[in-house]
N, C-alpha and C positions, 0 to 999 in steps of 0.2 A: 575827514580821515580818522580822527580819533574815535568817533562812534563806531566805525567799522573795526578799528583795533580792539576796542573794548568788547564788542560783540563776539569777535573771534576768541578773545581771551576767555570769555564766559563759556563759550563752547568747549574749549580745551580743558578748562578746569572741571566742567561737568563730565567730560569724558574721563578725566583722571579719577574723579570721584567714583563713577560707576565701574571703572576698571578694577578698583579694589574689591568689589563684590563679585564681579564676573570672573576674575582670575586671582583667587587668593594665593598667598605665598605657599601655603601647604594645602593642597586640594583634599587631604585626608581629614582636616579639622575644620570646623566652622569658623575658626578665627579669621577676622578681617584685618588686614594691614592697617597701620595708622594712616591718617589723612595725608601726610606728606610722603608716605613711602613710595609711591609711584615716581616721585621726583628725585629720590635718593639712590640712583643707580648709575652704572656705567661710569663715565668720566667724572660724574659728580664726586665720586669718592676720592679721586686724585686731587681735585680743587680743594675739597674739605681738608684733606690731610696736609696739603701744603699750607693752607690758610691757618689751620689749628696748630700744626706741629713743626712747620717749616720744611725746607727741602731735605735736610739731612739730620734728622732728630736722633739724638743719642749716638752720634758719630756713625750712623748707618749710611749706606750709600750703595753705589753699584758693585762694590766688593762684597755686599752682604747677600747671603742666600735668600731667595724669595723676594728680592728687591722689586718694588713696583714701578721702577723707571719714571718716577714723578717729575724728574728734571726735564722730561720731554715737553712739559706744559709751561708755557711762558708765565711770568709772574703777575701780569697786570690784573687779570680777574681774581686770583687768590689774595692779592694785596687789598683790592677794593672790598672783597668779601670780608676780610679781617676787619677792615675799617667799619663797614656797615654793621658787623656783628657787635661792635661795641655799643651800638644803639639798639639793634634788634638781636636779642640774645639767642634766638633759635637759628641755627645755621642754615637749614633748608629755607626758612622764611626769608632770611637775609639774601640768599642766593636768587630766589625767585623774585624778590623785590628789585634787585639789580637788573635782572633781565626785563622785568615789567617796565620799569622807568626807561631803560636804555632802548627797549623796543619801541616805545612811544616816540622818543627822539629820532629813531632811525626812520619811523614811518613818516614823520613830518619832513625830515631831510630828504627822503626818497621822493616825496611829492614835489618838492622844490627843484630837485635835480631833474626830475622828468619834465618839468616846465621849461628847463633850459634847452631841451631838445625838441619838445613838441609844443606847438602854439595852442593847441586846443585846451580850453579850461578844464576839461575832464581828465586830462592826461595823468595828472598826479594821483587822482583817485583810482584810476585803472591800474596804474603801476603798483600801488599799495594793495589793491585787491588781488592782483596776481601773486604778489609776494606772500601775503597773509594766508592765501589758500593754496600755496604750493605744497607738493607732497611732504616735504620735510619741515614744514612750518612749526612742527611741535618743538623743534630745537630753539626757536626764538622765544618760547615760553619757559623752557627748562633753565636750570641754573648752569648754562653753558656759556661759551664765549661769543656765539654768533651775534646776538643782539648787542652786546657791548661793542663788538668790532664795528658793526654797521653804525652805531651811534657816534663813533669817532671818524670812521673812514668817509662816510657820506657828507658830513659838515666840512671835512678837510677838502673834499672834491668841490664842494660849493665855494669854499674860500679860495681855492686855486683859480676857479672860473671868475672870481671877482678880483683876481690879482692881489689878494691879501695873503701873500706868501708866508709872513710870520705866523699867522693863524693856521694856515694849511700845514706848516712844518711841525708846529706844536701838536696839532691833532694827529698828524701822521706818526709822530714819535710816540704818542700815547697808544695809537693803534698797534705799533710795533711791539709794545709791551704785552698785548693781549694774544695776538696770533702771528705766526710767521708770515701770514698773508699781508701783514703790514709792509713787509719788504717789497711785495708786488705792487702795493699801492704807491710806495715811494718811487718805484721805477716808472710807473704810469704818470706821476706828478712831474718827474723830470722830463719825460717826453712831452707832456703838456707845456711845461715851461719853455723848452727849446722851440716848440712850434708857435708859441704866442708871444714871447718876449721880443719886442721890436726896437724899443729905444734903449739908450744907455742907462737911463734911470731904472727901467724895468730889469735890466741885466744885474743891477746892484743887488737885487734880491737873491741872486744865485747862492750865496753862502748859506742861506736858510735851509737849502735842500740837504745840507750835511747834517743837520740837527737830528732827523729821525734815526740816523745810524747810531746815535748815542745809546738807544735803548738795547739793541741786540749786543752791542760791544760791552756795555756794563753788565748785562746778564751773563755773557760768555766769560767775562772777567770774574764774576762771582763764582760761576761753576768751576773755573780753572783754580781758584783758590782752595776749593773743597775737594776737587777731584784730580787736578793736574791735567785736565783735558779742556781745551778751549771750545771744542765742539761736542761737549757732553750731552747737550740737549739733542743733537742730531743722532748721536750714537745711542741714546736712550730710545729714540723712535725706532732705530734699526732693530734693537734687541727686542722691544715690546710689541712692535706693530709691522715687522718685516719691511721697513721703509728703507732698506739698503738699495743701492742703485742697480737698476736693470734697464735695459733698452726698452723703449716704448712698445716695440712689437712683442717682447718677451712678457711684459706686464699684461698686454692684452690677451696673449695666448694663455697665460696662467689664469687670469680671471675668467676667460671663456671655458677653460677646462673645468674650473670650479662651478661655473654656472650650468653647464650642460653636459659634462661628461664624467664628473666624479659622483660617487654614491654618497653625497653629502645630505644632511637633513634638509627638508624642504626649505626651511627658513634661510639657511646659508646660501642655498642655490638661488633663491629668489632675490636675496640681497646682492649676490654677485651679478645677476641679470640687471638689477637696478643700477649697479655700478657701471656696467657696460653702456646702458642707455644714457646715463648721466654724462659719460665721457663723450658719446656721440653728440649730445646736445651741446656740450661745451666746445667741441670742434666746429660744429656748424655756427655756433655763436661767434667764435673767433674769426671764422671765415667771413661772416656777414659784416662784422665790424671793420675787418680789413678792406672789404669791398667798398664800404662807405667811407673809407679813410678816416675812421675814428681810431687813430693809431694809439693813443694813450689807453683807451679801453681795451683794444686788441691786445696790447702788451700786458695789461693786468690779467685778463682772462688766459691769455697764452702762458704766462709764467705759472699761473695756478694749475693749468693743465699739465705743464711739464713736471712740476713738483709732484702732483698726484699721479701722473701717469708713468713714472719711472721707478716705482717700488716693485716689490716682488709681484704683488697683485694690487688691484685697486682697492682703496679703503677710503670711505667717507667722502666719496665724490658727490653723491646726492645731497649731503649736508652742505658741501661747498657751493652748490648752486645757489644757496641763499645769499652768498656774498657777491654773486655776480650781478650787481645792480643794472648793468647794461641789458641783461636779459629781460628784466621786468619792464624796462623802458621800451624795448623793442616790441615786446608783446602788447604793451599799451598802444603803441603806434598801430600795430596791425588790427587791434580790436576797434580803434577809432575809424579805420578805413573799411573794416568788414565787421559789422555789428554782431553777426552770428558767431564770430570767433569767440567772443566772451562766453557765450552759452556753451560752446563746444569745450572750451578750457575747463569751465566749471564742472561739466559732466564727466570729464576725464580726471580731473585732479581732486575733486571733493572725495570721491570714494578712496583714492590712494592716500589722501591726507588722513582720513579716518583710520585706515588700516595701519599706516605707519605709526600714528599716535597710539593706537591701542597696542601695537607690537612693542613700541618703546616703553610705554607706561606699564605694561604687564611683565616686563623683564625678559621678553623674548626677542629682543633686538639682536640681529646677527652681524651688524657691521658698524 
């Protein structure tokens, strides 16, 4: 598994290096951006500012004109970034190193999770292959939260299957510091506990499931001290990314309109189309999991879809597919039953992965 991981990392880094030359920051000059420039874009700026300056530097905050709504981002990744920065002085290098190590942990954990469901010895390798060559796999390499979240969530899932609830709870708590998706993980763990606890001794572990709630509670308390708002992180998402509540059909309609009916730049229209496709994939995935009575995973994916599908329009759903590990396991199972499925998958996703990577690294990402 690790050789495949290293091979794909080499390909992504080569793509990033070439992108600097093919898409210079200023096409009118021959100047080529720095080596790390492709990675220092989009959400990375928020993580960097939080790690370097804190959430409310110089008493600035939501009451300040031009505020960047950085409190929308949970503190786990920025805190780790600041810690690694004490050893690795270059901020971008520190962020990429976190994702590199976390991605390796996530890959190994995904392979083990896949073997829980599929008896074939190649199941883990197939699941890892589908994850690493998925269209949005570029975000596993960037200084973003996806790799770190998976590096915590997947071992937590493994620990739960082994009835090691203290470990599962601690890892889930850490996952909750990284992304709000950690709350969906906790819900899935609670369903898994309810379905698997049989003896009185097993039920004694129930209080451990309350531990992950500590992370969002402490973060909300911290934000309340500075803003007077217990839900400041949610309100920041609403201000900056239109994540205020809308019915699922309104969100679909607004995204559809942006994808096919508005006179938007091609990049934005294509990204809206990708959002719609990712939502369809998620709904089908949740349906398959429910049909197979894999209720914990169905709850995890279902809550993710609800959170992503009830804003003004869809945002970052293709990225969220990286966190749906049941998807990669299902695809692995299908490929083991139908060998040609792997070839078809690679033919479809490899070009998309390249396009998404170049679009992100060149600064032309639209979602």
